[in-house]
N, C-alpha and C positions, 0 to 999 in steps of 0.2 A: 346632519352628520358632517364632521370636518373631513375635508378631502385628505387622503393619504399622501404624505409628501416624502419622497425618497431623499434621505439625508446623504449627501455626497461630500467627501472630503475635498476641500478646495486645494488645488495645487498652488504653490507659491507663484507669485507673479514672476514673469521672465526677467523683469528689471532687477529682482532680488537674487536671482540665481547666480549671476556673474560675480557680484561682490562676495557672496557666501562661498562660492568656489575658490575665489582668490584667497580668502582668509584660511580656508582649509589647507590649500596648497602651501601657504606661508607657514602654517602650523606644522605640516609634514616636513618642510625644509628645516625648520628649527629643531625638530625631533631628530632628523638624520644628522644634523650638525652636532647635536649633543651626543648622540651615540658614537659618532666617529671620533669625537674628542675624548670619549671615556671608554675606549676599548680595553684599557688596562687599568689596574688599580692605581698606578702612579699617575696616569693621566686624569683619572676620575678625581683623585684627591687634589691634584693641581687645579683642575677646572673648578671644583666645588669651593676650594679655598680662594681662588681668584674671584669668583662671584661674591663670596662672603666678604672679601676685602673691599670690593667696590661698593657693596651695600653699606658696609661700615664707613667707607669714605663719604658717601652721600649723607649718611646720618651725621658724621662729624662736621661736614661743611654746613649742614643745616643748623646744628647746635651752635657752631661758632658764629654764624651770621646772625642768628637770633640773639645770642648772648651779646655780640658786639653792638647790635642795634639797641638793645635794652640799656647796655652800659653807656652808650653814646647819648641816649635820651636822658638818662639820669644825670650825667655830667653837664649836658647843656641846660637841663632844667634847673639845676642848682645854680649855675652861673647866671641864668636869666632872672631867677628869683632874687638872688642877691643884688643884681643890677637894678631891678624894679624897686626893691626895698630901699636902696640908696637914693632913689628918686622921690618916692612918696614921703619919706621922712622930711626932706627939705620943703615939700609941699605943705606939711603940717606947720612948718615954721614960717610959712609965708614967702618962701623964695620963688615958688612957681604958683601960677594960677591954674585953674582947671583946664583951660585950653592948652596951655603949655604941657601940662602933665599928659593930657590925652595925646598930644602930638608926639611926645617922647615914646609913649607906649606903642603907637602905631609904627614909629620908626623901628623900634626893637622887633616888632612882629614882622614887618616887611623884610628887615635885614636878615633875620634868622629863619624866615618862612615858617613861623609858628603863630599860634593864637595865644593871647594873653588877656586875663581878666583879673582885676583887683577889686576886692570887696573890703571896705573899711568899716569898722563899727567900734562904738564905745559902749562899755557896759553901763555907765552912768547916764548916757544920753543917746538914745537910739535915733533921734531926729536929725543928727548931724552926720550920719553915715552916708557913704556913697559907693557906687559901683561903676567901674570903667572897664569897657570891653572893646578889644580891637575888632576890626572888621574882617579878619581873615576867615573866621568860622562863625556859624550861627550861634547866637547867645544861648539857645536851648541846650547845646552840647555840654556846656559847662555845668549844667544842673543834673546831668545823668548820674544815676547811682553806679556803684562798683559793678554790679551784675550786668547793667545795661552797657557798660563800657567794653565788656568782653566781646560781644558780637561786632561792635564798632571797630575793634582792633582787627578782627579777621576779615570783615567785609570791606573796610575802607582804609585799613592800615593806620588808624589814628590812635595815639596813646595820650591819655589825659592824666596829668599829674597835678596834685595840689600840695601846697605847703603853707604853714601858718607862721607869721612873724609878729612880734610885739614891740611897741615903742612906748616907753614910759615918759610922759611929759613932765610930771612932777609926782609927789608922794600920793596924790589923790586921783590922778588921771592917767589912764593907760589906753593906748590905741591898739586894736587888733586888726591884722591884715591877713586875708586869705588870698593867696596868689595862685592862680590856676593857669597852667600852660597846656596847649594842645600841640602835639608833634605829629608830623606825617612821616612815617618811616619810609614811604616810597621816595621821598626826596633824597634819601641817602643811598640810592642805587649805585652811584658811582663808587662810593667808598666800599660798599659791600661787594661789588663786582671785583674790585682790586683785591680785597681781602680773600674772597672766594677763589680767585685765580691763583693767589699765592699758596693757599692751602691745597688746592688741587695740584699745583705744580710739585709741592712737597710730597703729597701722597703718591704722585706718579713716580718720583724718584725712589720713594720707599718701596713701591711696587716692583720697580726694576731690581732693586737690591734684594728684595724678598724673593723674587723669581730666581735670581742667580744663586743665592745662598740656599733657597729651598730646593732647587733642582739638584744641587750637589748633595744636600742632606738626604733627599729622597732616594738618590742613587745609592748612597751608603746604607740607607735603611733597607731598601728592597734587594740589594745585592745578595745578602744571606738567604732571602726568600727565593730568589732566582736559583741560587746554588742548591738549596733544599729541594726545589722542584725538579731540577735536573737529576739529582741523586735519587729522588723518589721514583722518577720515571724509569731508572735503570733497575729498580728492585722489582722482581717478579716472583712467581711461585717457584721458578726454577733457579732463581738467583736472589737469595735473601741474605747474602753475606755483607752487603754494603751498609754503611752507616752515614748519617748526616754529619757534615763538618760543622762543629760548634765553635771553632776558633774565632770566626769573625762575627758571630751572632752575639747580641747583647740583650739584656733586660728580658722582656717577655718572649722574644724570639729564641733566646738561648734556652729558656725553660721549655718552650715548645719543642725545640730540637732534641733536648735531653729526654723529654717525655716520649718523643717519636722513636728515639734510639732504644729506650727501654722497651717500648712496644715491639720493636724489631727483634730485640733479644728474646722476648717472650715468644714471639712468633717462631723464631729459629729453634728455640728449645722445644716448643710444641710440635713443630714440623719434624724435628729429629726424632722425637718420641713417636710421632705418628708413623714415620718411615720404619722405625725399629719395631713398632707394634705390628705393622703389616707384614714385615719380614718374619717376625716371630710367629704370627698366626699362620703364615704360609709354611713355615718350617714345621709347626706342630701338626698341620693338616697333611703335609706331604707324606709323612711316614705311614699313617693309617690308610690313606688313599692308595699308596703304593702297595701296602699289604693286601688291601681288598682287591686291587687290580691283579696282583700276582695270583691270589687264590682263584679269582674268576678265570684267568687264563688256564690255571691248572685244572679247574673243573671242566673247562671247555675241551681240554685235551684228553684227560684220563678219568676225571671224576664222575662222568656220567654212568660208568659201569662199576667203578670201584667204590664200595660203600665206605671203606675206611677213609679214603681221600675225601669223599663227600662230607662225612661227619666232621673231619678235621677242618675243612674249608668253611663249613657252616658255623662252627664254633669260633673260628678266627674272625669271620666277617661280623658275627654278633658282637664279639668283644671290641673290635675296632669301631663298629658303628656306635656302640654305647660310649666308647671313649670320645668319639667326635661329638656325640649328643651332649655329653657333659661339658666339653669344651665350648660348644655353641651356647649352652645355657649360661655358663660362666661369663662368656663375652657379652651376652644380652644383659646380665646383671650389672656388669661394669658400664655398659652403654646407658642403661637406665639411671645409674648413679651419676654419670657425667651430665645427662640431660635433666637431672633432678626430677625424674619421674619414677624413681624406685619407691614403691609403696611400703609403708610400715603399718602393720595391723597390731596396734598396741593393746595390751590387756594387763591386768594385775595378776601376778603370780609370785611364788616363792622362788627366788633365784638360787637360794642355797640348796633347796631340794633338787632343782634342775641340775646344778653343778654336781651334786652327789651322784645322781643317776648317770650322767655322762661319764664321770670318772669310772664308775663300775662297768659301763659298757666298753669303754676304751681299754680298761685293764683286762677284760675278757678277750678282746680282740688281740691284745698284745701278746697273750699266751705266755706270760711270765718272763719276757725278755728284759723288762725294766721294773724298777721299784717305784710304785706310786704312793705319794704322800699327800694327804688331804688335810687342810686346815680351813674348814668352811664354817661360816656363821650361818646358823639355821634361822628359820622364821624371819626371813628378810624379804619383805614384799617390795616389788618394783613395778613400774608401769612401762613395759617395753614390748617389742615384738618377740614373742616366745620362740617362734621358729627360727628367726634370724639370729637371736642370741645363742640358741642351741647349735646352729651351724657354725657360728663364730668360735664357740668353745671347742668344737670338734676340730676346726681348722688349726687352732693353736696347739691343741694336744697332739694331733696327728703330725704336725710339723716338729714338735719336740720328740716324738717317737722316731721319726725318720732320721734325725740328725744327732741322736744320742746313741752311743754304742751300747751293746748288750751289757746288762749289769748296772747301767747308769740310773740316776734318779730323776723322776719327774714330779715336781711339787706344784699343787694347785692351792692357792690361798684366796679366800674371799672374805671381806669384812666391810663394814660400813664406817665411813668417816664423814661426819657432818651430813650433808645432803647428797653424798655420792657413795657408790659402791666401788670398791677397789678390788680388782681381780689381778692376781699375779700368777703367771705360768712360768715356772723356772725349771730349767733342765741342766744337766751336766754334760751336754754334748760337745760337738767340735767347735761351736761358736762361730762368730762372723768377724772378719777383718774390720778394723775401724774405718777404713776407706770405703767399705761396702755398705755400712750402716745407712747412709742417706738414701741408698737406692733399694733398700730391702723390700719396700712395698711397691716398687715399680712392677708393671706387668711383664711377665715372662723373664724377669730378672733372675739370673743365677750367677752367684759368685764362682770363681774358678775351683775353689776347694769344697765349699759347703753345699753348693747347689748344682748337682749334675743330674743328667736324665736317668741315671741308674736308680735314683730314689723314687722315680715315678712322678706322676702329676704333670701339670702344665706350667707351673710357676705363677698361677693366678690366685692361689688360696689366700695369701696374705693381702693381696690387693682387694679381694672381695671382703675379707674380714675388716679391713680398714674402712671400706665404703659403708659397711653395715654399722660400724661403731660411730663414725662421723655423722652418718645419717640420723642417728638417735642422740645427737648432741653429746657424744662421748669423746674421750681423748685416749691416745695410745702413745706409749714411749717404749724404747728398747734399750736394754743394757746387754752388752755381750763382750766376751773376751775369748780369744782363740784358745782352744783346747781346755777351756774351763766351763763353758756353757753360756746360755743366753737367758734373759729374763724379759718377758713381755708384760708390761704393767698397763692395765686397762682401767679407765675411770668412766663410770656410767651414772647418769642422774637417777635419783630416787624420786619418783613422782607418783604418789598413790592417791591423788585427788580423785574426786568423784567423776570428773570429766575424763581423766586419764588420756590427756592429749599431749 
């Protein structure tokens, strides 16, 4: 059996703990420096663009130096090739001997700190060709392929270039020369350092100009944001009257400020509606609660023994309790509509038949005070919420009965147009002022002349009717003229598909 060995995690050597700790501390220092330099958006943008600028500067200097080196090598190589060619041609003519030619090539190689190789060949006679190589570099380097020259460039900084020249002796003989040069780019350090220093100096001046101009521009750009921030800080739930100043903002900031101001306008409008809504609810509940409290106090004093007072108090409390119950149910319906949680139980039914039944019921309730006229298309199937459509019709007809004097006419029209059902409830009542029409469906809204508490109700009927129509993809519009009457035109979709949704 092999002995059990307890594997323990070796702790790092103490010699490594010190440098590791130093590197961690250096990292923390740089992190804190970066955070301190980027506490605001303006500082962060300046810092990031500064880093980007110097990274681009280093890349620019590298590209310039490499490009300069390659260009310098190319120019020098062309000059040397032409100089060598001007020497080998006289050699073919017998002006130089081989030793003199070799000496000249060595002189050119030493003077320019390069390697030179000349290979001469004749197509008609291969036996008289020759190769002359200077001693600056090993002869094997001249025979490297293009692929092998690439690592030589990166490892040793050597660039090998070859050029072909031709000399025609006569109509039958032509001499071919392959002249190869080897350049060491490390020998050009002085020129490259001067060029790099000049580029770096130019970039430094550019950075200073960019910093000055950029700082001014950043202040101009961020000043509207600072102003918007201060204005937004002053806006609260108790003070929503302020707006952002868009006079100094431009481009996307101006669009943002305008959008924010539009949002504030909507918030103010909704806030005013909410305050008015709470005030109206309080007003509507104050009266029945006061009545109930009054009868409770009366019962507490005299109603315990007086049956008449007891009966009167019970009837009044029942009536006001029912009134408050209806108000609360109506408010819940509107809240569900606002939250888009109002449920619609759709079914297929004949809306013409429903309209006829409602008109008969309302005419019976009216007890002959008004003339009812029906123009209803029968056998018209729709897919809607039966109960809510019935409630909607009753609201509009009841509204017409309340605000139409005795002897007036109430007309109910129903017909199909294309894929919609058009319902029109027209009365000859007192009408609504033109200025009041936009607010007719607001909750608890009552115009001075046409909507007073004497007519009864809470002022929520039209709001509920509109919610039920809009919730079933319908539309509603109103036409009214004072002392001539009003017309409510409702458009509802006809959808009798099998799914009925």
